PyMOL commands that place a pseudoatom at each C-alpha (Angstrom):
pseudoatom trace, name=CA, resn=MET, resi=1, chain=A, elem=C, hetatm=0, pos=[113.464, -36.258, -103.913]
pseudoatom trace, name=CA, resn=THR, resi=2, chain=A, elem=C, hetatm=0, pos=[113.249, -37.412, -100.272]
pseudoatom trace, name=CA, resn=PRO, resi=3, chain=A, elem=C, hetatm=0, pos=[111.714, -34.932, -97.926]
pseudoatom trace, name=CA, resn=GLU, resi=4, chain=A, elem=C, hetatm=0, pos=[114.142, -33.874, -95.023]
pseudoatom trace, name=CA, resn=ILE, resi=5, chain=A, elem=C, hetatm=0, pos=[112.928, -35.221, -91.614]
pseudoatom trace, name=CA, resn=THR, resi=6, chain=A, elem=C, hetatm=0, pos=[113.311, -32.471, -89.143]
pseudoatom trace, name=CA, resn=GLU, resi=7, chain=A, elem=C, hetatm=0, pos=[113.303, -32.688, -85.401]
pseudoatom trace, name=CA, resn=GLU, resi=8, chain=A, elem=C, hetatm=0, pos=[109.957, -30.896, -85.424]
pseudoatom trace, name=CA, resn=LEU, resi=9, chain=A, elem=C, hetatm=0, pos=[108.498, -33.373, -87.925]
pseudoatom trace, name=CA, resn=ALA, resi=10, chain=A, elem=C, hetatm=0, pos=[109.727, -36.336, -86.100]
pseudoatom trace, name=CA, resn=CYS, resi=11, chain=A, elem=C, hetatm=0, pos=[108.304, -35.144, -82.889]
pseudoatom trace, name=CA, resn=HIS, resi=12, chain=A, elem=C, hetatm=0, pos=[104.996, -34.345, -84.484]
pseudoatom trace, name=CA, resn=HIS, resi=13, chain=A, elem=C, hetatm=0, pos=[104.769, -38.030, -85.966]
pseudoatom trace, name=CA, resn=PHE, resi=14, chain=A, elem=C, hetatm=0, pos=[105.776, -39.467, -82.601]
pseudoatom trace, name=CA, resn=ALA, resi=15, chain=A, elem=C, hetatm=0, pos=[103.116, -37.477, -80.640]
pseudoatom trace, name=CA, resn=LYS, resi=16, chain=A, elem=C, hetatm=0, pos=[100.358, -38.836, -83.094]
pseudoatom trace, name=CA, resn=MET, resi=17, chain=A, elem=C, hetatm=0, pos=[101.683, -42.249, -82.654]
pseudoatom trace, name=CA, resn=VAL, resi=18, chain=A, elem=C, hetatm=0, pos=[101.533, -41.774, -78.823]
pseudoatom trace, name=CA, resn=SER, resi=19, chain=A, elem=C, hetatm=0, pos=[98.036, -40.226, -79.043]
pseudoatom trace, name=CA, resn=LYS, resi=20, chain=A, elem=C, hetatm=0, pos=[96.705, -43.233, -81.030]
pseudoatom trace, name=CA, resn=MET, resi=21, chain=A, elem=C, hetatm=0, pos=[98.266, -45.784, -78.548]
pseudoatom trace, name=CA, resn=MET, resi=22, chain=A, elem=C, hetatm=0, pos=[96.397, -43.883, -75.685]
pseudoatom trace, name=CA, resn=LEU, resi=23, chain=A, elem=C, hetatm=0, pos=[93.198, -43.724, -77.574]
pseudoatom trace, name=CA, resn=ASN, resi=24, chain=A, elem=C, hetatm=0, pos=[92.970, -47.488, -78.414]
pseudoatom trace, name=CA, resn=PRO, resi=25, chain=A, elem=C, hetatm=0, pos=[92.664, -48.685, -74.759]
pseudoatom trace, name=CA, resn=MET, resi=26, chain=A, elem=C, hetatm=0, pos=[90.883, -45.515, -73.446]
pseudoatom trace, name=CA, resn=GLN, resi=27, chain=A, elem=C, hetatm=0, pos=[87.963, -45.554, -76.033]
pseudoatom trace, name=CA, resn=PRO, resi=28, chain=A, elem=C, hetatm=0, pos=[86.129, -48.857, -74.840]
pseudoatom trace, name=CA, resn=LYS, resi=29, chain=A, elem=C, hetatm=0, pos=[86.421, -47.798, -71.134]
pseudoatom trace, name=CA, resn=VAL, resi=30, chain=A, elem=C, hetatm=0, pos=[85.007, -44.243, -71.749]
pseudoatom trace, name=CA, resn=ASP, resi=31, chain=A, elem=C, hetatm=0, pos=[82.188, -45.564, -74.215]
pseudoatom trace, name=CA, resn=LYS, resi=32, chain=A, elem=C, hetatm=0, pos=[80.550, -47.204, -71.350]
pseudoatom trace, name=CA, resn=HIS, resi=33, chain=A, elem=C, hetatm=0, pos=[80.066, -43.784, -69.564]
pseudoatom trace, name=CA, resn=LEU, resi=34, chain=A, elem=C, hetatm=0, pos=[78.934, -41.719, -72.458]
pseudoatom trace, name=CA, resn=ARG, resi=35, chain=A, elem=C, hetatm=0, pos=[75.343, -40.810, -72.979]
pseudoatom trace, name=CA, resn=PRO, resi=36, chain=A, elem=C, hetatm=0, pos=[73.587, -43.186, -75.546]
pseudoatom trace, name=CA, resn=ASN, resi=37, chain=A, elem=C, hetatm=0, pos=[72.843, -40.264, -77.793]
pseudoatom trace, name=CA, resn=GLN, resi=38, chain=A, elem=C, hetatm=0, pos=[76.480, -38.974, -78.082]
pseudoatom trace, name=CA, resn=ASN, resi=39, chain=A, elem=C, hetatm=0, pos=[77.685, -40.366, -81.457]
pseudoatom trace, name=CA, resn=VAL, resi=40, chain=A, elem=C, hetatm=0, pos=[80.588, -38.083, -82.398]
pseudoatom trace, name=CA, resn=PHE, resi=41, chain=A, elem=C, hetatm=0, pos=[83.910, -39.980, -82.706]
pseudoatom trace, name=CA, resn=ARG, resi=42, chain=A, elem=C, hetatm=0, pos=[82.480, -43.359, -81.672]
pseudoatom trace, name=CA, resn=PRO, resi=43, chain=A, elem=C, hetatm=0, pos=[82.986, -46.358, -83.935]
pseudoatom trace, name=CA, resn=GLY, resi=44, chain=A, elem=C, hetatm=0, pos=[79.779, -47.743, -85.762]
pseudoatom trace, name=CA, resn=ARG, resi=45, chain=A, elem=C, hetatm=0, pos=[77.883, -44.540, -84.934]
pseudoatom trace, name=CA, resn=SER, resi=46, chain=A, elem=C, hetatm=0, pos=[76.811, -41.613, -87.120]
pseudoatom trace, name=CA, resn=THR, resi=47, chain=A, elem=C, hetatm=0, pos=[75.480, -38.091, -86.519]
pseudoatom trace, name=CA, resn=THR, resi=48, chain=A, elem=C, hetatm=0, pos=[73.188, -38.512, -89.513]
pseudoatom trace, name=CA, resn=SER, resi=49, chain=A, elem=C, hetatm=0, pos=[70.433, -40.101, -87.404]
pseudoatom trace, name=CA, resn=HIS, resi=50, chain=A, elem=C, hetatm=0, pos=[70.596, -37.123, -85.045]
pseudoatom trace, name=CA, resn=ILE, resi=51, chain=A, elem=C, hetatm=0, pos=[70.141, -34.670, -87.962]
pseudoatom trace, name=CA, resn=VAL, resi=52, chain=A, elem=C, hetatm=0, pos=[67.152, -36.646, -89.021]
pseudoatom trace, name=CA, resn=THR, resi=53, chain=A, elem=C, hetatm=0, pos=[65.630, -36.694, -85.565]
pseudoatom trace, name=CA, resn=LEU, resi=54, chain=A, elem=C, hetatm=0, pos=[66.075, -32.926, -85.187]
pseudoatom trace, name=CA, resn=ARG, resi=55, chain=A, elem=C, hetatm=0, pos=[64.418, -32.304, -88.438]
pseudoatom trace, name=CA, resn=ARG, resi=56, chain=A, elem=C, hetatm=0, pos=[61.464, -34.477, -87.326]
pseudoatom trace, name=CA, resn=LEU, resi=57, chain=A, elem=C, hetatm=0, pos=[61.371, -32.736, -83.919]
pseudoatom trace, name=CA, resn=ILE, resi=58, chain=A, elem=C, hetatm=0, pos=[61.115, -29.409, -85.842]
pseudoatom trace, name=CA, resn=GLU, resi=59, chain=A, elem=C, hetatm=0, pos=[58.494, -30.575, -87.975]
pseudoatom trace, name=CA, resn=GLY, resi=60, chain=A, elem=C, hetatm=0, pos=[56.410, -31.989, -85.010]
pseudoatom trace, name=CA, resn=VAL, resi=61, chain=A, elem=C, hetatm=0, pos=[56.863, -28.785, -83.125]
pseudoatom trace, name=CA, resn=LYS, resi=62, chain=A, elem=C, hetatm=0, pos=[55.600, -26.711, -86.253]
pseudoatom trace, name=CA, resn=SER, resi=63, chain=A, elem=C, hetatm=0, pos=[52.763, -29.159, -86.977]
pseudoatom trace, name=CA, resn=HIS, resi=64, chain=A, elem=C, hetatm=0, pos=[51.480, -28.965, -83.350]
pseudoatom trace, name=CA, resn=ASN, resi=65, chain=A, elem=C, hetatm=0, pos=[51.982, -25.145, -83.122]
pseudoatom trace, name=CA, resn=ARG, resi=66, chain=A, elem=C, hetatm=0, pos=[54.382, -25.501, -80.160]
pseudoatom trace, name=CA, resn=LYS, resi=67, chain=A, elem=C, hetatm=0, pos=[57.052, -23.081, -78.868]
pseudoatom trace, name=CA, resn=THR, resi=68, chain=A, elem=C, hetatm=0, pos=[60.711, -24.309, -79.048]
pseudoatom trace, name=CA, resn=ILE, resi=69, chain=A, elem=C, hetatm=0, pos=[64.158, -23.099, -78.534]
pseudoatom trace, name=CA, resn=ILE, resi=70, chain=A, elem=C, hetatm=0, pos=[67.006, -24.480, -80.511]
pseudoatom trace, name=CA, resn=PHE, resi=71, chain=A, elem=C, hetatm=0, pos=[70.698, -23.879, -79.708]
pseudoatom trace, name=CA, resn=TYR, resi=72, chain=A, elem=C, hetatm=0, pos=[73.474, -23.960, -82.136]
pseudoatom trace, name=CA, resn=GLY, resi=73, chain=A, elem=C, hetatm=0, pos=[76.802, -23.911, -80.564]
pseudoatom trace, name=CA, resn=ASP, resi=74, chain=A, elem=C, hetatm=0, pos=[79.967, -23.002, -82.550]
pseudoatom trace, name=CA, resn=PHE, resi=75, chain=A, elem=C, hetatm=0, pos=[82.284, -25.912, -81.405]
pseudoatom trace, name=CA, resn=LYS, resi=76, chain=A, elem=C, hetatm=0, pos=[85.303, -24.619, -83.282]
pseudoatom trace, name=CA, resn=LYS, resi=77, chain=A, elem=C, hetatm=0, pos=[85.582, -21.870, -80.649]
pseudoatom trace, name=CA, resn=ALA, resi=78, chain=A, elem=C, hetatm=0, pos=[84.601, -24.112, -77.752]
pseudoatom trace, name=CA, resn=PHE, resi=79, chain=A, elem=C, hetatm=0, pos=[87.329, -26.584, -78.758]
pseudoatom trace, name=CA, resn=ASN, resi=80, chain=A, elem=C, hetatm=0, pos=[89.880, -23.921, -78.065]
pseudoatom trace, name=CA, resn=LEU, resi=81, chain=A, elem=C, hetatm=0, pos=[88.427, -23.117, -74.616]
pseudoatom trace, name=CA, resn=VAL, resi=82, chain=A, elem=C, hetatm=0, pos=[88.586, -26.455, -73.010]
pseudoatom trace, name=CA, resn=HIS, resi=83, chain=A, elem=C, hetatm=0, pos=[90.346, -26.067, -69.653]
pseudoatom trace, name=CA, resn=ARG, resi=84, chain=A, elem=C, hetatm=0, pos=[93.050, -28.709, -69.482]
pseudoatom trace, name=CA, resn=GLY, resi=85, chain=A, elem=C, hetatm=0, pos=[93.092, -29.283, -65.861]
pseudoatom trace, name=CA, resn=MET, resi=86, chain=A, elem=C, hetatm=0, pos=[89.296, -29.721, -65.804]
pseudoatom trace, name=CA, resn=MET, resi=87, chain=A, elem=C, hetatm=0, pos=[89.669, -32.064, -68.881]
pseudoatom trace, name=CA, resn=ILE, resi=88, chain=A, elem=C, hetatm=0, pos=[92.018, -34.282, -66.789]
pseudoatom trace, name=CA, resn=LYS, resi=89, chain=A, elem=C, hetatm=0, pos=[89.525, -34.254, -63.826]
pseudoatom trace, name=CA, resn=ILE, resi=90, chain=A, elem=C, hetatm=0, pos=[86.712, -35.389, -66.266]
pseudoatom trace, name=CA, resn=LEU, resi=91, chain=A, elem=C, hetatm=0, pos=[88.925, -38.205, -67.559]
pseudoatom trace, name=CA, resn=GLU, resi=92, chain=A, elem=C, hetatm=0, pos=[89.597, -39.276, -63.910]
pseudoatom trace, name=CA, resn=ALA, resi=93, chain=A, elem=C, hetatm=0, pos=[85.801, -39.337, -63.350]
pseudoatom trace, name=CA, resn=TYR, resi=94, chain=A, elem=C, hetatm=0, pos=[85.476, -41.806, -66.447]
pseudoatom trace, name=CA, resn=ASN, resi=95, chain=A, elem=C, hetatm=0, pos=[87.925, -44.032, -64.825]
pseudoatom trace, name=CA, resn=ILE, resi=96, chain=A, elem=C, hetatm=0, pos=[90.852, -43.533, -67.304]
pseudoatom trace, name=CA, resn=SER, resi=97, chain=A, elem=C, hetatm=0, pos=[93.954, -45.326, -65.877]
pseudoatom trace, name=CA, resn=PRO, resi=98, chain=A, elem=C, hetatm=0, pos=[96.372, -43.098, -64.078]
pseudoatom trace, name=CA, resn=ARG, resi=99, chain=A, elem=C, hetatm=0, pos=[99.188, -44.005, -66.356]
pseudoatom trace, name=CA, resn=ILE, resi=100, chain=A, elem=C, hetatm=0, pos=[97.113, -42.785, -69.317]
pseudoatom trace, name=CA, resn=LEU, resi=101, chain=A, elem=C, hetatm=0, pos=[96.266, -39.637, -67.532]
pseudoatom trace, name=CA, resn=ARG, resi=102, chain=A, elem=C, hetatm=0, pos=[99.945, -38.927, -66.808]
pseudoatom trace, name=CA, resn=VAL, resi=103, chain=A, elem=C, hetatm=0, pos=[100.895, -39.342, -70.443]
pseudoatom trace, name=CA, resn=ILE, resi=104, chain=A, elem=C, hetatm=0, pos=[97.890, -37.000, -71.590]
pseudoatom trace, name=CA, resn=SER, resi=105, chain=A, elem=C, hetatm=0, pos=[98.890, -34.480, -68.883]
pseudoatom trace, name=CA, resn=LYS, resi=106, chain=A, elem=C, hetatm=0, pos=[102.471, -34.469, -70.054]
pseudoatom trace, name=CA, resn=HIS, resi=107, chain=A, elem=C, hetatm=0, pos=[101.425, -34.192, -73.728]
pseudoatom trace, name=CA, resn=TYR, resi=108, chain=A, elem=C, hetatm=0, pos=[99.418, -31.046, -72.960]
pseudoatom trace, name=CA, resn=GLU, resi=109, chain=A, elem=C, hetatm=0, pos=[102.161, -29.565, -70.750]
pseudoatom trace, name=CA, resn=ASN, resi=110, chain=A, elem=C, hetatm=0, pos=[104.430, -26.794, -71.807]
pseudoatom trace, name=CA, resn=THR, resi=111, chain=A, elem=C, hetatm=0, pos=[102.720, -26.335, -75.281]
pseudoatom trace, name=CA, resn=ARG, resi=112, chain=A, elem=C, hetatm=0, pos=[103.693, -23.438, -77.192]
pseudoatom trace, name=CA, resn=ALA, resi=113, chain=A, elem=C, hetatm=0, pos=[102.463, -21.499, -80.249]
pseudoatom trace, name=CA, resn=ASN, resi=114, chain=A, elem=C, hetatm=0, pos=[103.216, -18.469, -82.414]
pseudoatom trace, name=CA, resn=VAL, resi=115, chain=A, elem=C, hetatm=0, pos=[101.213, -16.539, -84.756]
pseudoatom trace, name=CA, resn=ILE, resi=116, chain=A, elem=C, hetatm=0, pos=[101.970, -15.583, -88.412]
pseudoatom trace, name=CA, resn=ILE, resi=117, chain=A, elem=C, hetatm=0, pos=[101.313, -11.948, -89.087]
pseudoatom trace, name=CA, resn=PRO, resi=118, chain=A, elem=C, hetatm=0, pos=[101.981, -9.845, -92.265]
pseudoatom trace, name=CA, resn=ASP, resi=119, chain=A, elem=C, hetatm=0, pos=[105.392, -8.722, -90.628]
pseudoatom trace, name=CA, resn=GLY, resi=120, chain=A, elem=C, hetatm=0, pos=[106.533, -12.279, -90.008]
pseudoatom trace, name=CA, resn=GLU, resi=121, chain=A, elem=C, hetatm=0, pos=[105.908, -14.387, -86.953]
pseudoatom trace, name=CA, resn=THR, resi=122, chain=A, elem=C, hetatm=0, pos=[105.457, -13.455, -83.363]
pseudoatom trace, name=CA, resn=GLU, resi=123, chain=A, elem=C, hetatm=0, pos=[107.400, -14.826, -80.436]
pseudoatom trace, name=CA, resn=TYR, resi=124, chain=A, elem=C, hetatm=0, pos=[106.228, -18.153, -79.118]
pseudoatom trace, name=CA, resn=PHE, resi=125, chain=A, elem=C, hetatm=0, pos=[103.892, -18.100, -76.159]
pseudoatom trace, name=CA, resn=GLU, resi=126, chain=A, elem=C, hetatm=0, pos=[102.644, -20.776, -73.820]
pseudoatom trace, name=CA, resn=VAL, resi=127, chain=A, elem=C, hetatm=0, pos=[99.174, -22.202, -74.574]
pseudoatom trace, name=CA, resn=LYS, resi=128, chain=A, elem=C, hetatm=0, pos=[97.228, -23.182, -71.467]
pseudoatom trace, name=CA, resn=THR, resi=129, chain=A, elem=C, hetatm=0, pos=[93.723, -23.958, -72.816]
pseudoatom trace, name=CA, resn=GLY, resi=130, chain=A, elem=C, hetatm=0, pos=[92.344, -25.765, -75.872]
pseudoatom trace, name=CA, resn=GLU, resi=131, chain=A, elem=C, hetatm=0, pos=[92.855, -29.094, -77.450]
pseudoatom trace, name=CA, resn=LEU, resi=132, chain=A, elem=C, hetatm=0, pos=[95.968, -29.657, -79.396]
pseudoatom trace, name=CA, resn=GLN, resi=133, chain=A, elem=C, hetatm=0, pos=[95.518, -28.981, -83.187]
pseudoatom trace, name=CA, resn=GLY, resi=134, chain=A, elem=C, hetatm=0, pos=[96.166, -31.984, -85.441]
pseudoatom trace, name=CA, resn=ASP, resi=135, chain=A, elem=C, hetatm=0, pos=[96.199, -34.443, -82.424]
pseudoatom trace, name=CA, resn=THR, resi=136, chain=A, elem=C, hetatm=0, pos=[94.603, -37.652, -83.035]
pseudoatom trace, name=CA, resn=LEU, resi=137, chain=A, elem=C, hetatm=0, pos=[93.250, -37.771, -79.494]
pseudoatom trace, name=CA, resn=ALA, resi=138, chain=A, elem=C, hetatm=0, pos=[92.001, -34.127, -79.390]
pseudoatom trace, name=CA, resn=PRO, resi=139, chain=A, elem=C, hetatm=0, pos=[88.576, -34.686, -80.926]
pseudoatom trace, name=CA, resn=TYR, resi=140, chain=A, elem=C, hetatm=0, pos=[87.857, -37.605, -78.775]
pseudoatom trace, name=CA, resn=LEU, resi=141, chain=A, elem=C, hetatm=0, pos=[88.763, -35.857, -75.639]
pseudoatom trace, name=CA, resn=PHE, resi=142, chain=A, elem=C, hetatm=0, pos=[86.606, -32.884, -76.698]
pseudoatom trace, name=CA, resn=ALA, resi=143, chain=A, elem=C, hetatm=0, pos=[83.658, -35.138, -77.110]
pseudoatom trace, name=CA, resn=ILE, resi=144, chain=A, elem=C, hetatm=0, pos=[84.155, -36.593, -73.672]
pseudoatom trace, name=CA, resn=VAL, resi=145, chain=A, elem=C, hetatm=0, pos=[84.404, -33.008, -72.105]
pseudoatom trace, name=CA, resn=LEU, resi=146, chain=A, elem=C, hetatm=0, pos=[81.212, -31.956, -74.118]
pseudoatom trace, name=CA, resn=ASP, resi=147, chain=A, elem=C, hetatm=0, pos=[79.344, -35.120, -73.027]
pseudoatom trace, name=CA, resn=TYR, resi=148, chain=A, elem=C, hetatm=0, pos=[80.219, -34.576, -69.414]
pseudoatom trace, name=CA, resn=VAL, resi=149, chain=A, elem=C, hetatm=0, pos=[78.924, -30.973, -69.554]
pseudoatom trace, name=CA, resn=MET, resi=150, chain=A, elem=C, hetatm=0, pos=[75.735, -32.089, -71.246]
pseudoatom trace, name=CA, resn=CYS, resi=151, chain=A, elem=C, hetatm=0, pos=[75.314, -34.846, -68.667]
pseudoatom trace, name=CA, resn=LYS, resi=152, chain=A, elem=C, hetatm=0, pos=[75.694, -32.393, -65.894]
pseudoatom trace, name=CA, resn=THR, resi=153, chain=A, elem=C, hetatm=0, pos=[73.502, -29.763, -67.423]
pseudoatom trace, name=CA, resn=TYR, resi=154, chain=A, elem=C, hetatm=0, pos=[70.260, -31.744, -67.886]
pseudoatom trace, name=CA, resn=MET, resi=155, chain=A, elem=C, hetatm=0, pos=[70.482, -35.330, -66.893]
pseudoatom trace, name=CA, resn=GLY, resi=156, chain=A, elem=C, hetatm=0, pos=[67.609, -36.128, -64.465]
pseudoatom trace, name=CA, resn=ARG, resi=157, chain=A, elem=C, hetatm=0, pos=[65.885, -32.829, -65.390]
pseudoatom trace, name=CA, resn=GLU, resi=158, chain=A, elem=C, hetatm=0, pos=[64.398, -33.847, -68.717]
pseudoatom trace, name=CA, resn=GLU, resi=159, chain=A, elem=C, hetatm=0, pos=[60.844, -33.590, -67.504]
pseudoatom trace, name=CA, resn=GLU, resi=160, chain=A, elem=C, hetatm=0, pos=[61.380, -30.362, -65.882]
pseudoatom trace, name=CA, resn=LEU, resi=161, chain=A, elem=C, hetatm=0, pos=[63.025, -28.975, -69.160]
pseudoatom trace, name=CA, resn=GLY, resi=162, chain=A, elem=C, hetatm=0, pos=[60.087, -30.424, -71.135]
pseudoatom trace, name=CA, resn=PHE, resi=163, chain=A, elem=C, hetatm=0, pos=[61.630, -33.294, -73.034]
pseudoatom trace, name=CA, resn=ARG, resi=164, chain=A, elem=C, hetatm=0, pos=[62.616, -37.021, -72.392]
pseudoatom trace, name=CA, resn=LEU, resi=165, chain=A, elem=C, hetatm=0, pos=[65.250, -38.864, -74.439]
pseudoatom trace, name=CA, resn=HIS, resi=166, chain=A, elem=C, hetatm=0, pos=[64.889, -42.510, -75.147]
pseudoatom trace, name=CA, resn=ARG, resi=167, chain=A, elem=C, hetatm=0, pos=[67.331, -44.999, -76.458]
pseudoatom trace, name=CA, resn=GLN, resi=168, chain=A, elem=C, hetatm=0, pos=[66.860, -45.809, -80.242]
pseudoatom trace, name=CA, resn=ARG, resi=169, chain=A, elem=C, hetatm=0, pos=[64.442, -48.571, -80.582]
pseudoatom trace, name=CA, resn=SER, resi=170, chain=A, elem=C, hetatm=0, pos=[65.204, -49.359, -84.320]
pseudoatom trace, name=CA, resn=ARG, resi=171, chain=A, elem=C, hetatm=0, pos=[67.763, -48.743, -86.912]
for i in range(1, 171): cmd.bond("trace and resi %d" % i, "trace and resi %d" % (i + 1))
show_as sticks, trace
zoom trace
C-alpha cells in the first residue's frame, strides 16, 4: 500500500531538504568561529571526551579538597526559548552569507503550532521563539547560539573566574 503524500508531508520534506542545503555551506564557515571546546553537532568530534574531562575535574577538586560549582542546564527548555531575531544577528556576526540568512529568516517566519488536548486540538497560534522541531538545521543553530552566549559570558575572564581552558593536546 503506497502512503498518500499530502501537501503537509511534501512541505515537511521540502523544508528538510532546504535546511540540509543551507547547513552544508554554512558549517565550515561557522566552525572557524566556534570555541575549540564546542563539540556538539560538529563532524569528527564527540562529547565523550568532555564527559571524561568533567569527571577528572570533579575527582581533582575532591582530592584537593577544593570548592566548586557545577551547573547543569536543561537544554530541552532552552532550545524552545531562542529568540529568532537574536539568532539571525548571531549568524550575521559569524559571517553567514546574506542569502542563507534570508532563507533561514523566511524558514522561521509565520510558523504556527497547535496543541493536542483531551478534548481535541486547539486553534493554531503563531510561534515566535524557539527552534523548529524536526528541522535538520535546528540543532546546529542552537549550538551556534549557545556557543555565542558562552563566549560572551566568560571568554577573557577565565583567570577571574578561576579556570583556564586549553586546547586539547592529545587524543
